[in-house]
C-alpha positions as CSV (number, residue, x, y, z in Angstrom):
1,L,19.3,179.0,-91.3
2,P,21.7,180.4,-88.7
3,G,21.5,184.1,-88.5
4,V,18.0,184.4,-90.0
5,P,16.2,187.2,-88.1
6,A,13.1,186.6,-86.0
7,W,11.0,188.8,-88.3
8,A,11.3,186.3,-91.2
9,A,7.8,185.1,-91.9
10,E,5.8,183.0,-94.4
11,L,4.6,185.1,-97.4
12,S,2.4,183.3,-99.9
13,G,3.9,179.9,-99.0
14,D,7.4,181.3,-99.3
15,A,9.6,182.8,-96.5
16,V,11.9,185.8,-96.2
17,V,15.4,184.7,-95.3
18,A,17.2,188.1,-95.5
19,R,16.4,191.8,-95.9
20,V,18.3,194.9,-97.0
21,G,16.2,198.0,-96.6
22,E,13.1,197.3,-98.7
23,H,14.7,194.4,-100.6
24,R,13.8,190.9,-99.5
25,L,15.4,187.6,-100.4
26,M,13.0,184.7,-100.5
27,R,13.7,181.1,-99.6
28,S,12.7,180.0,-103.1
29,E,15.3,182.3,-104.7
30,L,17.9,180.9,-102.3
31,A,16.9,177.3,-103.2
32,D,17.6,177.9,-106.9
33,Y,21.2,178.7,-106.0
34,I,21.8,175.5,-104.0
35,P,22.4,172.3,-106.2
36,A,20.4,169.2,-105.6
37,G,22.0,166.5,-103.6
38,V,24.2,168.8,-101.5
39,S,24.7,167.8,-97.9
40,P,22.9,169.8,-95.2
41,E,26.2,171.2,-93.9
42,D,27.3,172.3,-97.4
43,S,23.8,173.8,-98.1
44,V,24.1,176.0,-95.0
45,G,27.5,177.2,-96.2
46,L,26.3,177.9,-99.7
47,A,23.2,179.7,-98.4
48,Q,25.3,181.9,-96.1
49,Q,27.7,182.7,-99.0
50,Y,24.8,183.7,-101.3
51,I,23.1,185.8,-98.7
52,K,26.3,187.7,-98.0
53,A,27.0,188.3,-101.7
54,W,23.3,189.4,-102.2
55,A,23.4,191.8,-99.3
56,E,26.8,193.3,-100.3
57,E,25.6,194.0,-103.8
58,L,22.4,195.7,-102.6
59,L,24.3,197.7,-99.9
60,F,26.8,198.8,-102.5
61,L,24.0,199.8,-104.9
62,D,22.2,201.8,-102.2
63,M,25.4,203.6,-101.4
64,A,26.0,204.4,-105.0
65,E,22.4,205.7,-105.5
66,S,22.7,207.9,-102.5
67,R,26.1,209.4,-103.3
68,L,25.9,209.8,-107.1
69,S,24.2,212.6,-108.8
70,K,21.2,212.1,-111.1
71,E,23.5,212.6,-114.1
72,E,26.0,210.1,-112.8
73,Q,23.1,207.6,-112.2
74,D,21.9,207.9,-115.8
75,V,23.2,204.8,-117.5
76,S,20.8,204.9,-120.5
77,K,23.5,205.7,-123.0
78,E,25.7,202.8,-121.8
79,L,22.8,200.4,-121.8
80,E,21.8,201.4,-125.3
81,E,25.4,201.0,-126.5
82,Y,25.6,197.6,-124.8
83,R,22.2,196.6,-126.4
84,R,23.5,197.5,-129.9
85,T,26.7,195.7,-129.4
86,L,24.9,192.6,-128.1
87,L,22.4,192.5,-131.0
88,K,25.1,193.1,-133.6
89,Y,27.2,190.2,-132.1
90,R,24.2,187.9,-132.0
91,Y,23.3,188.5,-135.6
92,E,26.9,188.2,-136.7
93,E,27.1,184.9,-134.9
94,R,24.0,183.6,-136.7
95,Y,25.1,185.0,-140.1
96,I,28.5,183.3,-139.7
97,N,27.1,180.0,-138.5
98,E,24.7,179.9,-141.5
99,R,27.5,180.5,-144.1
100,L,30.8,179.5,-142.7
101,D,32.6,176.6,-144.5
102,T,34.4,174.9,-141.6
103,L,36.1,172.3,-143.9
104,I,39.9,173.1,-144.1
105,S,41.9,170.9,-146.4
106,D,45.3,169.6,-145.7
107,E,46.6,171.5,-148.7
108,E,45.3,174.8,-147.3
109,V,47.0,174.1,-144.0
110,R,50.3,173.1,-145.7
111,N,50.2,176.2,-148.0
112,Y,49.6,178.5,-145.1
113,Y,52.4,176.9,-143.1
114,Q,54.9,177.2,-146.0
115,E,54.0,180.9,-146.6
116,H,54.2,181.8,-142.9
117,T,56.9,179.6,-141.5
118,D,58.4,182.5,-139.6
119,K,55.2,182.6,-137.4
120,F,55.8,179.2,-136.0
121,L,59.4,179.5,-134.6
122,V,59.5,177.7,-131.2
123,D,60.5,179.4,-128.0
124,R,61.5,176.1,-126.4
125,P,62.6,172.7,-127.8
126,L,60.0,170.2,-129.0
127,L,60.7,166.6,-128.6
128,K,59.4,163.1,-129.5
129,T,60.6,160.7,-126.9
130,R,60.2,157.4,-125.1
131,Y,60.7,157.8,-121.4
132,M,60.5,155.9,-118.1
133,V,61.0,156.0,-114.4
134,I,62.9,152.9,-113.2
135,P,64.8,151.8,-110.1
136,A,68.5,152.7,-110.6
137,D,69.5,149.1,-109.7
138,S,67.0,147.4,-112.0
139,R,68.6,144.4,-113.9
140,S,66.4,145.3,-116.9
141,L,67.6,148.9,-117.2
142,K,70.3,148.2,-119.8
143,K,68.1,146.0,-121.9
144,I,65.2,148.5,-121.9
145,K,67.5,151.3,-122.8
146,E,68.8,149.3,-125.7
147,L,65.3,148.4,-126.9
148,M,63.7,151.8,-126.4
149,S,66.5,153.5,-128.5
150,S,66.1,151.2,-131.4
151,D,64.5,152.3,-134.7
152,D,62.9,148.9,-135.1
153,A,59.1,149.0,-134.3
154,M,59.3,145.5,-132.8
155,D,62.0,146.6,-130.4
156,A,59.9,149.5,-129.3
157,I,57.0,147.1,-128.5
158,A,59.5,144.8,-126.6
159,A,60.7,147.8,-124.6
160,D,57.2,148.6,-123.6
161,S,56.5,145.0,-122.7
162,L,59.6,144.6,-120.6
163,A,59.1,148.0,-118.9
164,F,55.6,147.0,-117.9
165,T,57.1,144.7,-115.2
166,A,60.5,146.3,-114.6
167,A,59.8,150.1,-114.7
168,L,57.6,152.2,-112.4
169,R,56.4,154.1,-115.5
170,Y,57.0,153.9,-119.2
171,V,55.6,156.2,-121.9
172,D,56.1,155.9,-125.6
173,S,55.5,159.4,-127.0
174,S,57.5,158.9,-130.1
175,D,54.6,159.9,-132.4
176,N,53.7,163.1,-130.6
177,W,55.6,166.3,-130.1
178,M,56.0,167.5,-126.5
179,D,57.0,170.9,-125.3
180,A,60.3,170.7,-123.3
181,I,58.6,172.1,-120.2
182,L,56.0,169.4,-120.3
183,L,58.6,166.7,-120.7
184,A,60.7,168.1,-118.0
185,R,57.7,168.1,-115.7
186,E,57.1,164.4,-116.5
187,L,60.8,163.7,-115.6
188,G,60.5,165.6,-112.3
189,T,62.9,168.4,-113.2
190,D,63.0,171.7,-115.1
191,E,63.7,172.4,-118.7
192,V,67.2,173.8,-118.3
193,S,68.4,170.8,-116.2
194,M,66.8,168.4,-118.5
195,M,68.4,169.8,-121.6
196,K,71.8,169.9,-119.9
197,A,71.4,166.2,-119.1
198,L,70.9,165.4,-122.8
199,K,73.9,163.3,-123.8
200,G,73.7,162.2,-127.4
201,R,70.1,161.2,-127.6
202,F,69.6,160.0,-124.0
203,I,68.4,162.1,-121.0
204,E,69.2,160.4,-117.7
205,L,68.4,162.0,-114.3
206,K,68.5,160.4,-110.9
207,G,65.8,161.5,-108.4
208,D,66.0,161.8,-104.7
209,D,63.9,158.7,-104.4
210,G,66.8,156.6,-106.0
211,N,64.9,156.1,-109.2
212,L,66.2,157.0,-112.7
213,R,64.3,159.1,-115.2
214,V,65.4,158.0,-118.6
215,A,64.3,159.4,-121.9
216,W,65.3,158.5,-125.5
217,V,64.9,161.4,-127.9
218,V,63.5,160.1,-131.1
219,D,63.4,163.5,-132.7
220,I,63.9,167.1,-131.6
221,V,63.3,170.7,-132.9
222,Q,65.6,173.1,-131.2
223,K,64.7,176.6,-130.0
224,G,64.4,179.2,-132.8
225,N,63.5,176.7,-135.5
226,P,60.1,176.3,-137.1
227,A,57.7,173.9,-135.3
228,P,56.7,170.9,-137.5
229,L,53.6,171.1,-139.6
230,D,51.8,168.4,-137.6
231,Y,52.4,170.4,-134.4
232,C,50.9,173.6,-135.9
233,A,48.0,172.1,-137.9
234,E,45.2,172.8,-135.4
235,R,46.5,176.3,-134.7
236,I,46.6,177.0,-138.5
237,K,43.0,175.7,-138.9
238,D,41.9,178.1,-136.2
239,I,43.7,181.0,-138.0
240,L,42.1,180.1,-141.4
241,L,38.6,179.8,-139.8
242,S,39.1,183.1,-138.1
243,A,40.1,184.7,-141.4
244,R,37.0,183.3,-143.1
245,K,34.8,184.7,-140.3
246,H,36.4,188.1,-140.7
247,E,35.8,188.0,-144.4
248,L,32.2,187.1,-144.0
249,V,31.6,189.9,-141.6
250,S,33.4,192.4,-143.8
251,G,31.4,191.3,-146.8
252,L,28.2,191.7,-144.8
253,E,29.1,195.2,-143.7
254,Q,30.0,196.3,-147.3
255,E,26.8,194.7,-148.6
256,L,24.6,196.5,-146.0
257,L,26.2,199.9,-146.8
258,K,25.9,199.4,-150.6
259,D,22.3,198.4,-150.3
260,A,21.4,201.3,-148.0
261,L,23.1,203.8,-150.3
262,G,21.3,202.4,-153.3
263,K,17.9,202.6,-151.6
264,G,18.5,206.0,-150.1
265,K,18.3,204.7,-146.6
266,F,21.8,205.9,-145.9
267,V,22.7,209.4,-147.1
268,I,26.0,211.3,-146.6
269,Y,25.5,215.1,-146.6
């Protein structure tokens, strides 16, 4: 490796590739860091990156040990606190995994939504749309707009079919809610400009490339209104699961205290 000092030598079939004081980095340790199949050039770069990070950490450690007092170097209390926290977390995780009911019914989701609707007010509009990018002079533009804005399912299929040959891109997102920012990005603009371009239920924007970005708004939830239940369902499931986990842990803590008090293992003086 470039930069490996001349004193590097074979030790028990291994080789020293770098040294910081009494610390030595072996070639076998370095090899564990480099993924298999990497080109020789990339291997050299990764090796140099690892050696540098390894050296910086040890030099920093040496500096800290030489400058800090014995009291400042004593980390036994912090290590014990970390050990306790880690063991507690691991047991809680096992306890929860063994007991947690992960099945959330649609009724539970619906009830939570109805009781906490104010938690799901949207900061930006949500839209269901069909949108496309199409040359402004396309002969099929008018017909596709007519078909894509129809409530008839067969017309929607026909719009998709015609757009396949006439449009540069066509997306039917009429079954899925989209955040206004995401839709604006798809249309190559920003949310404010997009919403200003909404006329009736059509959004039409002309790009610098001469193509039109056209969207038909199937449905919309304006800013400040509750998001639809189907848009919030997964978030609600996460909330309910989190509540169940908290309830399990709280129950475990109370059970442990009650048991310890009953057996005299825990005494308050």
